[in-house]
C-alpha positions in Angstrom: 0.2 0.1 0.1 2.7 2.6 0.4 3.0 2.6 -3.5 -0.8 3.7 -3.5 -1.2 6.1 -0.4 -4.4 7.3 -1.5 -6.0 3.7 -1.3 -4.7 3.2 2.3 -7.4 5.2 4.2 -10.1 3.5 2.2 -8.8 0.3 2.7 -8.3 0.6 6.5 -11.9 1.8 6.9 -13.1 -1.2 4.8 -11.2 -4.0 6.7 -11.3 -2.2 10.2 -12.7 -4.5 12.8 -14.9 -2.7 15.3 -12.6 -3.2 18.2 -9.9 -1.2 16.4 -12.0 1.6 15.2 -10.3 4.1 17.7 -6.9 3.2 16.8 -7.6 3.4 12.9 -9.2 6.6 13.5 -6.5 8.2 15.2 -4.0 7.0 12.5 -6.4 8.5 9.9 -6.6 11.8 11.8 -2.5 11.9 12.0 -2.4 11.2 8.3 -4.8 14.0 7.5 -2.6 16.6 9.3 0.2 16.0 7.1 1.5 15.3 3.5 0.1 16.3 0.2 -3.5 18.0 0.2 -4.8 14.9 -1.9 -3.5 12.7 0.6 -4.9 14.5 3.6 -8.3 14.9 2.1 -8.6 11.1 1.3 -7.5 10.3 4.9 -10.1 13.0 6.4 -12.7 11.5 4.1 -12.0 8.0 5.3 -12.0 9.3 8.9 -15.5 10.8 8.2 -16.8 7.5 6.8 -15.5 5.6 9.9 -16.6 8.2 12.6 -19.2 10.7 11.0 -16.7 13.3 12.1 -16.3 16.0 9.5 -14.2 18.3 11.5 -10.8 17.7 9.4 -12.4 17.2 6.1 -14.3 20.7 5.8 -11.3 22.7 6.3 -9.3 20.5 3.6 -12.2 20.8 1.0 -12.1 24.7 1.6 -8.3 24.7 1.1 -8.8 22.7 -2.0 -11.6 24.9 -3.3 -9.3 28.1 -2.3 -6.6 26.8 -4.3 -8.7 25.8 -7.5 -10.3 29.3 -7.6 -6.8 30.7 -7.7 -5.8 28.4 -10.4 -3.3 26.7 -8.0 -5.0 23.3 -7.9 
């Protein structure tokens, strides 16, 4: 999976057993805070899918839209 970093968050959510949801959520939260914007968005999207929390996703989407509006993304 390191060769396909954008797949990792989705795969983690798909195979996450209920007893490891907190651990996976923490890993996704950490991953959503660093790295390229696209990777951060995918991690935040997966975190939202896993927990229903959109707190990290909305600012990242706003960042994407702001960058796109300026022609930067």
